[in-house]
C-alpha positions in Angstrom: -107.4 173.5 -93.0 -104.1 172.0 -93.7 -102.9 169.3 -91.2 -99.2 168.2 -90.7 -97.7 165.4 -88.7 -94.1 166.2 -87.5 -92.3 163.1 -86.3 -89.2 163.6 -84.4 -86.0 161.6 -84.1 -85.2 159.4 -81.1 -83.5 156.1 -82.0 -85.3 153.2 -80.4 -87.9 155.5 -78.9 -89.3 155.9 -82.3 -91.4 152.9 -81.6 -93.7 155.2 -79.5 -94.8 156.9 -82.8 -96.5 153.7 -83.9 -98.8 153.9 -80.9 -99.3 157.7 -81.5 -100.2 157.1 -85.1 -102.8 154.4 -84.1 -104.4 156.8 -81.6 -104.7 159.5 -84.3 -106.2 157.1 -86.7 -108.9 156.1 -84.2 -110.0 159.8 -84.2 -109.9 160.0 -88.0 -107.0 162.6 -88.0 -105.3 162.5 -91.4 -102.2 164.4 -92.5 -102.0 166.5 -95.6 -98.2 166.2 -95.4 -95.5 164.7 -93.3 -92.3 166.0 -91.8 -89.8 163.5 -90.4 -86.3 163.6 -88.9 -84.0 160.7 -88.2 -86.0 157.7 -87.0 -89.1 159.9 -87.4 -88.3 160.1 -91.2 -88.1 156.2 -91.3 -91.7 156.1 -89.8 -92.9 159.0 -92.0 -91.3 157.4 -95.1 -93.1 154.1 -94.4 -96.4 155.8 -94.0 -95.9 158.2 -96.9 -95.4 155.3 -99.4 -98.5 153.4 -98.3 -100.9 155.8 -96.8 -102.1 156.0 -93.3 -104.3 152.9 -92.8 -104.7 150.5 -89.8 -103.0 147.7 -91.7 -100.0 150.0 -92.5 -99.6 151.1 -89.0 -99.8 147.4 -87.8 -97.3 146.4 -90.2 -94.9 149.2 -89.1 -95.3 147.9 -85.5 -94.3 144.5 -86.6 -91.1 145.9 -88.1 -90.3 147.6 -84.9 -90.9 144.5 -82.8 -88.4 142.7 -85.0 -85.7 145.1 -84.6 -82.4 144.4 -82.7 -79.6 146.7 -81.6 -76.8 145.2 -83.6 -79.0 144.9 -86.6 -78.7 148.7 -86.9 -75.5 149.1 -85.2 -73.5 146.2 -86.6 -70.2 145.6 -84.5 -66.9 145.3 -86.4 -63.6 145.2 -84.5 -61.8 146.1 -87.6 -63.8 149.3 -88.1 -63.4 150.2 -84.4 -59.7 150.0 -84.9 -59.7 152.0 -88.0 -61.8 154.7 -86.2 -59.1 154.8 -83.5 -56.4 155.3 -86.1 -58.4 158.1 -87.7 -59.3 156.4 -90.9 -63.1 156.2 -90.3 -65.4 158.9 -88.9 -68.0 156.5 -87.6 -68.0 153.6 -85.2 -70.5 151.6 -87.2 -71.4 151.1 -91.0 -74.8 151.9 -92.3 -75.3 148.4 -94.0 -77.9 147.5 -91.3 -80.0 150.7 -91.9 -79.8 150.3 -95.6 -80.9 146.7 -95.5 -83.9 147.8 -93.5 -84.9 150.4 -95.8 -84.4 148.2 -98.9 -86.6 145.4 -97.2 -89.4 147.6 -96.1 -89.5 151.0 -97.9 -91.9 150.8 -100.9 -91.3 154.6 -101.7 -88.5 154.9 -104.3 -88.6 158.7 -104.7 -89.8 161.2 -102.2 -91.9 163.1 -104.7 -93.8 160.0 -105.5 -95.2 159.7 -102.0 -98.9 159.1 -101.5 -98.7 161.7 -98.6 -96.2 164.5 -99.3 -93.1 164.1 -97.3 -90.2 166.2 -96.2 -87.1 164.5 -94.8 -84.9 166.7 -92.6 -81.1 166.2 -92.6 -78.0 168.3 -91.6 -75.2 169.6 -93.7 -72.1 168.2 -92.0 -69.9 171.1 -93.2 -72.2 174.0 -92.2 -74.6 172.7 -89.7 -77.4 174.1 -91.8 -80.8 172.3 -92.1 -81.5 170.5 -95.4 -85.2 169.9 -96.2 -85.4 167.0 -98.8 -88.6 166.9 -100.8 -87.4 164.9 -103.9 -84.8 162.4 -104.7 -84.0 158.8 -103.6 -86.1 158.1 -100.6 -83.9 155.5 -99.0 -80.7 157.7 -99.3 -82.5 160.7 -97.7 -83.8 158.7 -94.8 -80.5 157.2 -94.2 -78.8 160.5 -94.3 -81.4 161.9 -92.0 -80.6 159.0 -89.5 -76.8 159.1 -89.7 -76.0 159.9 -86.0 -72.6 161.6 -86.1 -69.8 159.5 -84.7 -71.9 156.3 -84.9 -73.1 156.1 -88.6 -71.4 157.5 -91.6 -72.5 160.6 -93.4 -74.3 160.4 -96.8 -73.2 162.1 -99.9 -76.1 164.1 -101.4 -75.7 166.5 -104.3 -72.2 167.3 -103.6 -72.7 167.7 -99.8 -72.3 165.3 -96.8 -75.4 165.0 -94.9 -75.9 163.6 -91.2 -78.7 163.2 -88.7 -81.4 165.9 -89.1 -81.6 166.0 -85.3 -78.5 168.2 -85.2 -80.2 171.0 -87.1 -83.9 170.4 -86.0 -85.0 167.2 -84.4 -88.7 168.2 -84.6 -89.1 170.4 -87.4 -92.1 172.4 -86.3 -90.8 175.5 -88.3 -90.8 173.4 -91.5 -94.5 172.7 -91.1 -95.4 176.3 -90.1 -93.5 177.6 -93.3 -95.2 175.1 -95.5 -98.5 176.6 -94.4 -100.0 173.9 -92.0 -102.9 175.3 -89.9 -102.7 172.4 -87.4 -99.7 170.5 -86.5 -99.6 167.2 -84.7 -96.2 166.8 -83.0 -95.1 163.2 -82.4 -92.1 163.5 -80.1 -90.2 160.4 -79.0 -89.5 162.0 -75.6 -86.5 161.1 -73.5 -85.7 158.6 -70.7 -86.8 160.7 -67.9 -86.6 158.1 -65.2 -83.2 156.5 -65.8 -81.6 155.7 -62.4 -78.0 156.2 -63.7 -76.4 157.6 -67.0 -75.5 155.1 -69.8 -71.9 153.8 -69.5 -71.2 152.9 -73.2 -69.9 155.3 -75.7 -72.7 154.8 -78.0 -75.4 155.0 -75.1 -73.7 158.2 -73.8 -73.7 159.8 -77.1 -77.5 159.0 -77.8 -78.5 159.9 -74.4 -76.7 163.3 -74.5 -78.2 164.1 -77.9 -81.7 163.2 -76.8 -81.5 165.7 -73.7 -80.2 168.5 -76.0 -82.9 168.0 -78.8 -85.6 167.6 -76.2 -84.7 170.9 -74.7 -84.8 172.5 -78.3 -88.2 171.0 -78.8 -89.7 172.5 -75.7 -88.3 176.0 -76.8 -89.6 175.6 -80.4 -93.1 174.7 -79.2 -93.2 177.8 -77.1 -91.9 179.9 -79.9 -94.4 178.7 -82.5 -97.4 178.5 -80.3 -99.8 181.0 -82.0 -98.2 180.6 -85.4 -100.4 177.4 -85.9 -102.5 175.1 -83.8 -100.0 172.8 -82.1 -101.2 169.5 -80.7 -98.3 167.9 -78.9 -98.8 164.2 -78.2 -97.2 163.1 -74.8 -94.5 160.6 -74.7 -95.3 158.1 -71.9 -94.0 159.1 -68.5 -92.0 157.8 -66.5 -89.8 156.4 -69.2 -86.6 154.5 -68.3 -85.7 152.7 -71.6 -82.0 153.0 -72.4 -81.0 154.6 -75.7 -79.9 151.3 -77.3 -82.5 149.0 -76.0 -84.6 147.9 -79.0 -86.0 144.9 -77.1 -89.0 146.8 -75.7 -90.7 148.0 -78.9 -93.9 146.2 -78.1 -94.2 147.9 -74.6 -93.3 151.3 -76.2 -95.9 151.0 -78.9 -98.6 150.1 -76.3 -97.6 153.0 -74.0 -97.5 155.4 -76.8 -100.9 154.5 -77.8 -102.4 154.6 -74.3 -100.9 158.0 -73.5 -101.9 159.5 -76.8 -105.4 158.1 -76.7 -106.1 159.4 -73.3 -104.5 162.8 -74.1 -106.8 163.2 -77.2 -109.9 162.6 -75.5 -109.8 165.9 -73.8 -110.4 168.7 -76.5 -108.7 166.6 -79.2 -105.4 167.2 -77.6 -105.6 171.0 -77.7 -103.9 172.8 -74.7 -103.2 176.4 -74.0 -99.6 176.0 -73.2 -98.7 172.8 -75.4 -95.1 172.6 -74.3 -95.9 172.3 -70.5 -96.7 168.7 -70.4 -93.5 167.5 -72.1 -91.0 169.9 -70.3 -87.8 168.4 -68.9 -88.2 167.0 -65.4 -86.9 164.3 -63.0 -88.3 161.5 -61.1 
């Protein structure tokens, strides 16, 4: 039996996946390969380079607890003016993300991973999904995380790549096509309990993308149910964390673990209709 972990994008909500990984480890579930998009690619890349062990997941949690919004989205009045004049295509530079990968990513090339890894990105020109299985790991992960309008595209083999979430934020189809028999889906969910919508440009962009890609995820789970055994871990609910709030990683990690551990106690997380418990809803 071939087991895949599919880690979705979700900006700050990617902290939930640390708790999910811990819950899976407790049940001795190990992946034969990993598929990651955007922040899910960052988490998957960290695990792929070191292996899935308790100390590795704990260290990943400490990285998340140390993150700050402006560390990843560094403000620059000069850049904003340049964007308004049409000289830049992104509000922020990617130096914060590059520093993060340089500091914490041990995997230099994707093909050298201890656990085989696929990083999902999007071709900016065509919108096609680009599945990266070889090449510089840091560049691939930064490309997969390049939220359009917020972070700059990354040049890759003559193409410009952006956030993989535009093409497929939770690439279940990738795992199915690779021959996985059992697929554990680690979604980051969406803020289902926000009292009012975000008011900033960046917050609005991220929240809108999150809603669109979550709708796509529910559709894909229903489409691929039957093609493989899908075990979809539940993001905690209600969830009211704003799209740029990186200050609550500790809470998100704990809630991700608690929700997943409780879910896995019943039939190992197997459900007849695996999309129903994460469908869009309001509080």
